Each structure stands twice: as structure tokens, then as C-alpha cells.
C-alpha positions as CSV (number, residue, x, y, z in Angstrom):
1,M,127.5,76.2,110.3
2,S,129.9,79.1,110.6
3,D,133.7,78.9,110.7
4,P,134.9,80.0,114.2
5,K,138.1,81.5,112.8
6,N,136.2,83.5,110.2
7,A,133.7,84.6,112.9
8,A,136.4,85.7,115.2
9,A,138.1,87.6,112.4
10,G,134.9,89.4,111.6
11,V,134.5,87.8,108.2
12,Y,131.2,85.9,108.9
13,R,128.6,88.3,110.2
14,P,125.2,86.9,109.2
15,R,123.2,89.0,111.6
16,S,125.0,92.2,110.4
17,I,124.4,91.2,106.7
18,S,120.7,90.5,107.4
19,R,120.3,93.8,109.2
20,V,121.9,95.8,106.4
21,R,119.7,94.0,103.8
22,A,116.6,94.6,105.9
23,I,117.5,98.3,106.1
24,T,118.2,98.4,102.4
25,I,114.8,96.8,101.5
26,T,113.1,99.3,103.9
27,A,114.7,102.2,102.1
28,M,113.6,100.8,98.7
29,L,110.0,100.2,99.9
30,S,110.0,103.7,101.4
31,A,111.0,105.2,98.0
32,V,108.2,103.2,96.3
33,A,105.7,104.3,98.9
34,F,106.8,108.0,98.4
35,L,106.2,107.7,94.7
36,L,102.8,106.0,95.2
37,M,101.7,109.1,97.2
38,F,101.6,111.0,93.9
39,L,99.2,108.4,92.4
40,E,96.1,109.6,94.1
41,F,92.6,110.3,92.7
42,P,89.3,111.5,94.0
43,I,86.0,109.6,94.0
44,P,83.6,112.5,93.9
45,A,80.4,110.5,93.8
46,L,81.3,108.9,97.2
47,I,83.3,111.4,99.1
48,P,84.3,115.1,98.6
49,P,87.1,115.5,96.1
50,F,89.7,116.8,98.6
51,V,89.7,113.3,100.1
52,K,91.7,111.2,97.7
53,L,92.5,107.5,97.3
54,D,96.0,106.2,97.1
55,I,97.8,102.9,97.7
56,S,101.0,104.3,99.3
57,D,100.4,102.1,102.4
58,L,101.0,99.0,100.3
59,P,104.8,99.0,100.7
60,E,104.3,99.4,104.5
61,L,102.3,96.1,104.5
62,L,105.0,94.4,102.5
63,A,107.7,95.5,104.9
64,A,105.6,94.5,108.0
65,F,105.0,91.0,106.6
66,A,108.5,90.4,105.2
67,L,110.7,92.1,107.8
68,G,108.5,92.7,110.9
69,P,106.0,95.3,112.1
70,L,108.6,97.9,113.1
71,Y,109.9,97.9,109.6
72,G,106.4,98.7,108.4
73,V,106.4,101.7,110.7
74,G,109.8,102.7,109.4
75,V,108.5,102.7,105.8
76,A,105.6,104.9,106.9
77,F,108.0,107.3,108.6
78,L,110.6,107.5,105.7
79,K,107.8,107.9,103.1
80,N,106.5,111.0,104.8
81,L,109.9,112.3,105.6
82,L,110.8,112.1,101.9
83,H,107.5,113.9,101.1
84,I,108.4,116.7,103.4
85,L,112.0,117.0,102.2
86,I,111.2,116.8,98.5
87,K,107.7,118.2,98.1
88,G,107.3,120.2,101.3
89,T,104.2,120.6,103.3
90,S,101.1,122.7,102.9
91,S,99.4,121.7,106.1
92,A,102.0,122.6,108.7
93,Y,103.1,118.9,108.8
94,V,99.6,117.8,110.0
95,G,98.8,115.9,106.8
96,E,102.1,114.1,107.0
97,L,101.7,113.3,110.7
98,F,98.2,111.9,110.0
99,N,99.5,109.8,107.1
100,F,102.3,108.5,109.3
101,V,100.1,107.5,112.2
102,M,97.5,105.9,109.9
103,G,100.1,103.9,108.0
104,S,102.0,102.9,111.1
105,V,98.8,101.6,112.9
106,F,97.8,99.7,109.8
107,A,101.2,98.1,109.1
108,F,102.1,97.4,112.8
109,T,98.8,95.8,113.6
110,A,98.9,93.6,110.5
111,G,102.6,92.7,111.0
112,F,102.1,92.0,114.7
113,I,99.3,89.6,114.2
114,Y,101.1,87.9,111.3
115,R,104.2,87.4,113.5
116,R,102.0,85.3,115.8
117,R,100.2,83.4,113.1
118,K,102.5,83.0,110.1
119,S,100.1,81.9,107.4
120,R,98.0,83.4,104.7
121,T,95.0,83.4,107.1
122,G,97.1,85.2,109.7
123,A,98.1,87.8,107.1
124,V,94.5,88.3,106.1
125,I,93.3,88.6,109.7
126,G,96.1,90.9,110.6
127,S,95.5,93.1,107.6
128,V,91.7,93.4,108.1
129,V,92.1,94.1,111.8
130,G,94.7,96.8,110.9
131,A,92.3,98.3,108.4
132,V,89.5,98.4,111.0
133,V,91.8,100.0,113.6
134,M,93.0,102.6,111.1
135,A,89.5,103.4,110.0
136,V,88.2,103.9,113.6
137,L,91.2,105.9,114.6
138,S,90.8,108.2,111.6
139,V,87.6,109.7,113.1
140,P,89.1,111.3,116.2
141,L,92.3,112.3,114.5
142,N,90.5,114.0,111.7
143,Y,88.0,115.6,114.1
144,F,90.5,117.0,116.6
145,L,93.7,117.5,114.5
146,V,93.4,117.3,110.7
147,Y,90.3,119.3,109.8
148,P,91.0,122.1,112.4
149,A,94.4,122.4,110.9
150,Y,93.0,122.5,107.3
151,V,90.7,125.3,108.4
152,V,93.7,127.3,109.6
153,C,96.1,126.4,106.8
154,Y,93.8,126.7,103.8
155,G,91.4,129.4,105.2
156,M,88.4,127.2,104.4
157,P,85.5,127.6,106.9
158,L,84.4,124.4,108.5
159,E,80.9,125.1,107.2
160,A,82.2,125.0,103.6
161,I,83.9,121.6,104.2
162,I,80.7,120.2,105.7
163,G,78.8,121.6,102.7
164,M,80.9,119.5,100.4
165,Y,79.7,116.4,102.2
166,Q,76.1,117.6,102.2
167,E,76.2,117.9,98.4
168,I,76.5,114.1,98.5
169,L,74.3,113.4,101.6
170,P,72.3,116.4,102.8
171,S,71.7,114.8,106.3
172,S,75.5,115.0,107.1
173,D,75.1,118.3,108.9
174,S,78.0,118.0,111.4
175,L,81.7,117.1,111.1
176,I,81.4,114.0,113.3
177,K,78.6,112.7,111.0
178,C,80.7,113.4,107.9
179,L,83.7,111.6,109.3
180,T,81.7,108.6,110.5
181,I,79.5,108.2,107.4
182,F,82.2,109.0,104.8
183,N,85.8,109.0,106.0
184,M,85.7,106.0,108.2
185,P,84.4,103.5,105.6
186,F,86.5,105.2,103.0
187,T,89.6,104.6,105.0
188,F,88.6,101.0,105.6
189,V,88.1,100.4,101.9
190,K,91.4,102.1,101.2
191,G,93.1,99.7,103.6
192,I,91.3,96.6,102.1
193,L,92.5,97.7,98.6
194,D,96.1,97.7,99.9
195,V,95.5,94.3,101.5
196,L,94.2,92.8,98.2
197,L,97.1,94.2,96.2
198,C,99.5,92.9,98.9
199,L,98.1,89.4,98.7
200,L,98.5,89.5,94.9
201,I,102.1,90.6,94.8
202,Y,103.6,89.4,98.0
203,K,104.3,85.8,96.9
204,P,106.1,86.9,93.6
205,L,108.1,89.5,95.6
206,S,108.8,87.1,98.5
207,P,112.2,85.8,97.2
208,I,113.5,89.3,96.9
209,L,112.1,90.5,100.2
210,H,113.4,87.5,102.2
211,K,116.7,86.7,100.4
212,G,119.5,86.9,102.9
213,I,117.3,88.0,105.8
């Protein structure tokens, strides 16, 4: 119970304190997500080397579960903003925009479902659905936005890009085939990896993420 006198004097402000702490945790998770963007590596036997695996969406999931789906979107935004401000962009911001949209869809979907079914099962269902939505959405975004931008920004002919896929699977002779056969399942697996890591570390981090919120 709060003291009315203290409340009237502005001393007791639980909502304000919680909001400040939530913003602080969002900023911290965004910084971690930004650093994780540099820990990326190719899987050349399964997908062309310019498509790399990273776990920078993990902090977005943590924020979505601990604070709410919009905070997950906030982490995705701040992560890419930091990337632009500190490292710059080589894709006319298209790569950062794509990363933001993918991370936002993933985290928001997972957090939205978890909000309505607050249990480990709800978290798993939300995360898997989020990974599926992210993977499916990656195809049109890559087809209409990302790869055309890469052709312009890097001066790499589309035929050369498709050729990299054909070195792995000769029958992938069109961009839509490449994205459907390679990128969509790759994006899904990438999301599931984030889910597994989130489930492993969420409980130990929960006291820190929830304290005072």
C-alpha cells in the first residue's frame, strides 16, 4: 500500500520507477543485441557465404517476454540504430531496415502470444509462430527489397548471386527458388536457435529483468 501523503508529494511513483527501469533494461538489451550483430559466421555448405548466422535477435525475445512485445520492437530498433551510428551502412540502410523488420516481427509475435498465455508453453508457441512468420516474410522482403538493393549497392549482378546458390544446388535457377529453398528455412532455423537460447537463459536472468517492473 502506498502512503497518500508521499504519493501526493511525488515521493512514491511506482509506475514511473517501473517505466524508467523498463527503458533502462531495453537500452541494455539493445547494446547487447548490437554487440551480438558482430558475432556472425557463414555456413557455406548450406547457404552462400554472404548470408550469415547470428543471434542478435535473442535480446529482442528477452525484452518481449519480460517487458512486453513493444519493448522487443524497441530493442530491434535501437540495435539497428546503434549499428548505423557506430558502424555505418553499406547497403543504403536496406540491410538495417530488413534486420529491424525481421526482428520486430519475430519478437512482437512471440511476445504478443506469450502475453495471452503466460507459461513456458505459451512462450514456446509464440516463439515458434514468430520464427515461422519471420521466415515466410523474409522471402518477399528479400525478393523485392534486399537483393535488388544489394545488386545496386555492391554492383553484383543478380546472375552471380544466383550462381552462388547453384554451386550448392544446381536446380536453384531463379531468385525466388533460392529464397524459398535456402533463405526461408535458414531464417526459421536462425529463429529457433534464438528460441532455444532464450529458454536456456531466461529463467536465470528473470530476477534481473523483472525486478522493480
